[in-house]
C-alpha positions as CSV (number, residue, x, y, z in Angstrom):
1,X,-80.5,-48.4,62.9
2,X,-79.4,-49.3,59.4
3,X,-80.8,-46.0,58.1
4,X,-78.7,-44.1,60.8
5,X,-75.6,-46.0,59.9
6,X,-76.1,-45.4,56.2
7,X,-76.5,-41.6,56.8
8,X,-73.4,-41.5,59.0
9,X,-71.5,-43.3,56.3
10,X,-72.6,-40.9,53.5
11,X,-71.7,-38.0,55.8
12,X,-68.3,-39.4,56.4
13,X,-67.7,-39.9,52.6
14,X,-68.8,-36.3,51.9
15,X,-66.6,-34.9,54.7
16,X,-63.5,-36.9,53.4
17,X,-64.2,-35.7,49.8
18,X,-64.4,-32.0,50.9
19,X,-61.1,-32.4,52.9
20,X,-59.4,-34.0,49.8
21,X,-60.6,-31.0,47.6
22,X,-59.0,-28.4,50.0
23,X,-55.4,-27.5,49.4
24,X,-53.0,-28.3,52.3
25,X,-51.9,-25.3,54.3
26,X,-48.4,-25.6,52.7
27,X,-49.7,-25.4,49.1
28,X,-49.6,-21.7,48.6
29,X,-45.9,-21.7,49.5
30,X,-44.9,-24.7,47.5
31,X,-42.4,-24.5,44.7
32,X,-44.9,-25.4,42.0
33,X,-47.6,-22.7,42.8
34,X,-47.6,-19.2,41.6
35,X,-47.1,-16.6,44.3
36,X,-50.0,-14.4,45.2
37,X,-49.3,-10.9,43.9
38,X,-51.0,-7.5,44.8
39,X,-51.7,-5.2,41.8
40,X,-50.8,-1.6,41.8
41,X,-53.6,0.3,40.2
42,X,-52.8,1.3,36.6
43,X,-55.8,3.3,35.1
44,X,-55.0,4.3,31.6
45,X,-51.8,2.7,30.3
46,X,-52.4,-0.5,28.4
47,X,-48.9,-1.9,28.1
48,X,-47.5,-2.4,31.6
49,X,-48.5,-3.8,34.9
50,X,-47.0,-3.3,38.4
51,X,-47.4,-6.1,41.1
52,X,-46.1,-6.7,44.5
53,X,-44.9,-10.0,45.9
54,X,-43.3,-10.9,49.2
55,X,-40.3,-8.6,49.3
56,X,-40.2,-7.7,45.6
57,X,-42.0,-5.9,42.8
58,X,-42.9,-7.3,39.5
59,X,-42.9,-5.0,36.5
60,X,-44.4,-6.5,33.3
61,X,-44.2,-4.7,29.9
62,X,-47.0,-6.6,28.2
63,X,-46.1,-5.3,24.7
64,X,-42.5,-4.2,24.4
65,X,-43.0,-3.3,20.8
66,X,-45.7,-3.5,18.2
67,X,-46.3,-7.1,17.4
68,X,-44.2,-8.5,20.2
69,X,-45.1,-12.1,21.0
70,X,-43.7,-12.1,24.5
71,X,-43.8,-9.7,27.5
72,X,-40.7,-8.3,29.2
73,X,-40.7,-9.1,32.9
74,X,-38.6,-7.2,35.5
75,X,-38.2,-8.2,39.2
76,X,-37.3,-5.4,41.4
77,X,-35.7,-6.2,44.8
78,X,-34.4,-4.0,47.6
79,X,-30.7,-3.4,47.2
80,X,-28.7,-6.3,48.8
81,X,-31.7,-8.6,48.9
82,X,-31.9,-12.0,47.2
83,X,-34.1,-12.5,44.2
84,X,-37.3,-14.6,44.7
85,X,-37.4,-18.1,43.5
86,X,-38.7,-19.2,40.2
87,X,-38.3,-15.9,38.4
88,X,-37.9,-17.8,35.1
89,X,-36.5,-15.4,32.3
90,X,-37.3,-12.2,34.2
91,X,-34.5,-9.7,34.6
92,X,-33.7,-8.9,38.3
93,X,-32.7,-5.3,39.3
94,X,-32.0,-3.7,42.6
95,X,-33.9,-0.6,43.8
96,X,-33.7,2.2,44.3
97,X,-31.7,3.0,41.2
98,X,-28.8,5.2,41.9
99,X,-27.6,5.8,38.3
100,X,-29.9,6.0,35.2
101,X,-29.2,6.0,31.5
102,X,-32.0,7.6,29.4
103,X,-32.0,6.6,25.7
104,X,-35.1,8.7,25.1
105,X,-35.8,12.4,26.0
106,X,-39.4,11.4,27.0
107,X,-37.9,10.1,30.3
108,X,-36.5,13.5,31.4
109,X,-39.8,15.1,32.5
110,X,-40.6,12.2,34.8
111,X,-37.1,12.2,36.3
112,X,-37.5,15.9,36.9
113,X,-40.9,15.5,38.6
114,X,-39.3,12.9,40.9
115,X,-36.3,15.0,41.7
116,X,-34.0,12.4,40.2
117,X,-32.3,14.2,37.3
118,X,-29.1,13.9,39.4
119,X,-29.2,10.2,38.9
120,X,-28.8,10.7,35.2
121,X,-25.3,9.6,34.1
122,X,-25.8,9.2,30.3
123,X,-28.1,9.9,27.4
124,X,-28.3,8.7,23.8
125,X,-27.6,11.9,22.1
126,X,-28.3,15.4,23.5
127,X,-28.6,17.2,20.1
128,X,-32.4,17.1,20.2
129,X,-32.8,17.5,24.0
130,X,-34.8,20.5,25.2
131,X,-34.3,20.2,29.0
132,X,-31.9,22.9,30.0
133,X,-30.5,21.0,33.0
134,X,-29.8,17.9,30.9
135,X,-28.0,19.9,28.2
136,X,-25.9,21.8,30.8
137,X,-24.9,18.5,32.4
138,X,-23.9,17.1,29.0
139,X,-21.9,20.2,28.2
140,X,-20.1,20.1,31.5
141,X,-19.3,16.4,31.0
142,X,-21.4,15.4,34.1
143,X,-23.6,13.3,31.7
144,X,-22.1,11.2,28.9
145,X,-23.6,10.6,25.4
146,X,-23.6,7.0,24.5
147,X,-25.5,6.9,21.2
148,X,-24.1,7.1,17.8
149,X,-25.9,10.3,17.0
150,X,-28.2,8.5,14.5
151,X,-30.4,6.7,17.0
152,X,-31.4,3.1,16.3
153,X,-29.1,0.3,17.4
154,X,-26.0,2.5,17.5
155,X,-24.7,2.5,21.1
156,X,-21.4,2.8,22.9
157,X,-21.4,-0.4,24.9
158,X,-17.8,0.1,26.0
159,X,-18.7,3.5,27.6
160,X,-21.7,1.9,29.4
161,X,-19.6,-0.9,30.7
162,X,-17.3,1.8,32.1
163,X,-20.1,3.7,33.7
164,X,-21.8,0.5,35.2
165,X,-25.2,2.2,35.6
166,X,-27.9,0.6,37.7
167,X,-30.4,1.0,34.9
168,X,-30.5,1.7,31.1
169,X,-33.9,2.6,29.8
170,X,-34.8,2.4,26.2
171,X,-37.5,1.8,23.7
172,X,-37.6,-1.0,21.1
173,X,-39.0,-1.7,17.6
174,X,-38.5,-5.4,17.4
175,X,-35.8,-5.1,14.7
176,X,-32.4,-6.4,15.8
177,X,-30.7,-3.9,13.3
178,X,-32.4,-0.9,14.9
179,X,-32.7,-1.8,18.6
180,X,-29.9,-1.2,21.1
181,X,-31.2,-3.5,23.9
182,X,-30.0,-6.9,22.3
183,X,-26.4,-5.5,22.4
184,X,-26.8,-4.3,25.9
185,X,-28.2,-7.5,27.2
186,X,-25.5,-9.5,25.5
187,X,-22.9,-7.3,27.4
188,X,-24.7,-8.1,30.7
189,X,-25.9,-4.5,31.2
190,X,-29.2,-3.9,33.1
191,X,-31.5,-2.6,30.3
192,X,-35.2,-2.1,30.5
193,X,-37.7,-1.6,27.7
194,X,-40.1,1.4,28.0
195,X,-43.0,1.2,25.5
196,X,-44.7,4.5,26.3
197,X,-44.9,5.4,22.7
198,X,-47.3,2.6,22.0
199,X,-50.0,4.3,24.2
200,X,-52.4,6.3,22.2
201,X,-54.3,7.7,25.2
202,X,-52.5,11.0,26.3
203,X,-53.2,10.0,29.9
204,X,-52.0,6.4,29.2
205,X,-48.7,7.7,27.9
206,X,-48.3,10.0,30.9
207,X,-49.0,7.1,33.3
208,X,-45.6,5.6,32.3
209,X,-44.2,8.0,34.8
210,X,-45.2,5.4,37.4
211,X,-43.2,2.8,35.6
212,X,-40.1,4.9,35.8
213,X,-40.8,5.8,39.4
214,X,-40.9,2.1,40.4
215,X,-37.2,1.9,39.8
216,X,-36.6,4.5,42.5
217,X,-39.3,3.1,44.9
218,X,-41.3,6.3,44.3
219,X,-44.3,4.9,42.6
220,X,-46.7,6.2,45.2
221,X,-45.5,9.8,44.8
222,X,-45.7,9.4,41.0
223,X,-49.3,8.1,41.3
224,X,-50.3,11.1,43.4
225,X,-48.8,13.4,40.8
226,X,-50.6,11.5,38.0
227,X,-54.0,11.7,39.8
228,X,-53.6,15.4,40.0
229,X,-52.7,15.5,36.3
230,X,-55.9,13.5,35.6
231,X,-58.0,15.9,37.5
232,X,-56.6,18.9,35.5
233,X,-57.0,17.1,32.1
234,X,-60.6,16.0,32.9
235,X,-61.5,19.5,34.1
236,X,-60.2,21.0,30.8
237,X,-61.9,18.4,28.7
238,X,-65.2,19.1,30.5
239,X,-65.1,22.7,29.2
240,X,-65.9,21.5,25.7
241,X,-68.3,18.7,26.3
242,X,-71.4,20.8,25.9
243,X,-70.5,22.4,22.7
244,X,-72.9,22.0,19.8
245,X,-70.9,23.9,17.2
246,X,-67.4,22.5,16.8
247,X,-64.5,23.7,14.9
248,X,-62.9,21.5,12.2
249,X,-59.2,20.7,12.1
250,X,-56.6,19.0,10.0
251,X,-52.9,18.4,10.6
252,X,-49.4,17.9,9.1
253,X,-48.1,18.7,5.7
254,X,-47.3,17.0,2.4
255,X,-43.9,15.3,2.3
256,X,-42.5,14.5,-1.1
257,X,-45.9,13.9,-2.6
258,X,-47.4,12.0,0.3
259,X,-49.5,13.5,3.1
260,X,-49.5,11.3,6.3
261,X,-52.6,11.8,8.3
262,X,-53.0,10.4,11.9
263,X,-55.7,7.7,12.2
264,X,-58.9,8.5,14.1
265,X,-57.7,6.5,17.1
266,X,-54.2,8.1,17.3
267,X,-52.7,10.1,20.1
268,X,-53.1,13.4,18.1
269,X,-56.7,12.6,17.1
270,X,-57.7,11.9,20.7
271,X,-56.2,15.2,21.9
272,X,-58.2,17.0,19.2
273,X,-61.4,15.3,20.2
274,X,-60.9,16.0,23.9
275,X,-60.3,19.6,22.9
276,X,-63.8,19.7,21.4
277,X,-62.7,19.8,17.7
278,X,-63.9,17.7,14.8
279,X,-60.8,16.1,13.1
280,X,-61.6,15.9,9.4
281,X,-60.0,12.5,9.2
282,X,-61.6,11.1,12.4
283,X,-63.1,8.2,10.4
284,X,-59.6,7.1,9.2
285,X,-59.3,3.7,10.9
286,X,-56.5,2.8,13.4
287,X,-53.8,4.8,15.2
288,X,-51.1,4.8,12.5
289,X,-50.5,7.4,9.9
290,X,-52.3,6.9,6.5
291,X,-50.4,8.0,3.4
292,X,-52.8,10.2,1.2
293,X,-52.3,12.2,-1.9
294,X,-52.4,16.0,-1.7
295,X,-55.7,16.1,-3.6
296,X,-57.4,13.8,-1.2
297,X,-56.4,15.9,1.8
298,X,-57.4,19.1,0.0
299,X,-60.9,17.8,-0.8
300,X,-61.4,16.9,2.8
301,X,-59.7,19.8,4.6
302,X,-59.9,22.8,2.2
303,X,-62.7,24.4,4.3
304,X,-61.4,23.3,7.8
305,X,-61.2,26.0,10.4
306,X,-57.7,25.3,11.8
307,X,-54.5,23.7,10.5
308,X,-52.0,22.4,13.1
309,X,-48.7,20.7,13.4
310,X,-47.0,21.9,10.2
311,X,-43.6,20.4,10.7
312,X,-40.6,22.7,10.4
313,X,-42.6,25.8,9.2
314,X,-42.0,28.8,11.4
315,X,-44.3,31.3,9.6
316,X,-46.8,31.3,6.7
317,X,-44.2,32.3,4.1
318,X,-42.0,29.2,4.9
319,X,-45.2,27.1,4.6
320,X,-45.8,28.6,1.2
321,X,-42.2,27.9,0.2
322,X,-42.9,24.2,0.8
323,X,-45.9,24.2,-1.5
324,X,-47.7,27.2,-3.1
325,X,-51.0,25.3,-3.2
326,X,-51.2,25.6,0.7
327,X,-52.6,29.2,0.1
328,X,-55.8,27.6,-1.2
329,X,-56.7,26.1,2.3
330,X,-59.3,28.2,4.2
331,X,-57.3,27.9,7.4
332,X,-54.3,29.4,5.7
333,X,-56.2,32.3,4.1
334,X,-57.7,33.1,7.5
335,X,-54.3,32.8,9.2
336,X,-55.5,30.0,11.4
337,X,-52.3,27.9,11.3
338,X,-50.6,26.9,14.5
339,X,-47.5,24.8,15.2
340,X,-46.1,23.1,18.3
341,X,-42.8,24.9,18.0
342,X,-43.1,27.5,20.7
343,X,-40.4,25.8,22.8
344,X,-37.6,24.6,20.4
345,X,-33.8,24.8,20.8
346,X,-31.4,26.1,18.1
347,X,-30.5,22.5,17.3
348,X,-34.2,21.4,16.9
349,X,-34.9,20.0,20.4
350,X,-38.7,20.1,20.8
351,X,-40.2,20.4,24.2
352,X,-43.6,19.4,22.8
353,X,-42.2,15.9,22.1
354,X,-40.3,15.9,25.4
355,X,-42.1,17.3,28.4
356,X,-45.4,17.2,26.5
357,X,-45.6,13.5,27.1
358,X,-45.8,14.1,30.8
359,X,-48.0,17.1,30.6
360,X,-50.9,16.3,28.2
361,X,-53.2,18.6,30.2
362,X,-51.1,21.6,29.1
363,X,-51.3,20.5,25.5
364,X,-55.1,20.1,25.8
365,X,-55.4,23.6,27.3
366,X,-53.3,25.0,24.4
367,X,-55.7,23.4,21.9
368,X,-58.8,24.6,23.7
369,X,-57.3,28.2,23.8
370,X,-56.7,28.1,20.1
371,X,-60.1,26.7,19.2
372,X,-62.3,28.3,21.9
373,X,-60.4,31.1,23.4
374,X,-63.4,32.3,25.4
375,X,-63.3,29.0,27.4
376,X,-59.8,29.5,28.7
377,X,-59.2,33.3,28.5
378,X,-56.4,33.2,31.1
379,X,-54.4,30.5,29.6
380,X,-51.2,31.5,27.6
381,X,-50.1,29.1,24.9
382,X,-47.2,27.0,26.1
383,X,-46.2,24.5,23.4
384,X,-48.1,26.1,20.5
385,X,-47.8,29.3,18.7
386,X,-49.7,30.9,15.8
387,X,-47.8,31.2,12.5
388,X,-47.3,34.9,11.5
């Protein structure tokens, strides 16, 4: 009997301990607990996340600029809805956005894909814009210019206060002297940091289209478009994976005695690798641009098969005008020099740096067509052209 009583006592103690360890049914909804969020699948981009809460979305830019110590958090709520409790320092914005200010041309192709170019009410400076629709809207006065023409932190706050846009999207460097967003925040304007330029993966950079789409409640459509892009990119990349004999490539030109070469983990280097080329500076660490002397580049690249991305040069003669020593490169002697200037406006607006961000599959196909024309015989160069 005593043994039975003792067992019952032990069982009761264990049961009470288990109950004490369980949270009460009210715990998940208490003010001190973090809400349960559902993540939207982001596959390649490294610097933003999208999550769903109860009646709101949470966009987090995990690295707003290189070296940033804190993320930028944006809470997106349906128009007219109250913000959730405990949003801390997050900025609350209503969706869908009705008016959009783009402080970078890289946002235009995503707006166009979403059918939202009509929401555009202002741009930084249209001088280097390629998109014909945007240039026409600026010329007609339908879209304002709110930058100072020199980029950086120069921004017309008064004009933006007059426009009262739902959303201003810009990038940041972390420097108060160069960035526009501190002035905009101080004026109470709804500004969002887009850090697409920090992505080195071509697909990661293109995936920021989902970030933009979230402000229009169109992220599902953007994700479908992106999935199709990934399939096109991977199909092109697969064409070169079995190659045993790979062409060699180098990029850029000397500038005032210094030749900046992209690191082996950079956006440019990854595109060359996916196109089946061997980049002569692939062992250069990091993703930044390393400053080298002309002689160092010449030693490494004199016998390379191809030379790409030669700045403002439009033909071989103009390249020689920059530096007569360029004639000594094998790629120059063979006429195997290509530039990404097939789509450029009279004022210097480059579509490679604009819509190319959203279409890395087309850039990849251009490169494969240049290096291995037999693999893509039907593809016509879109962003690139051969220097005559």
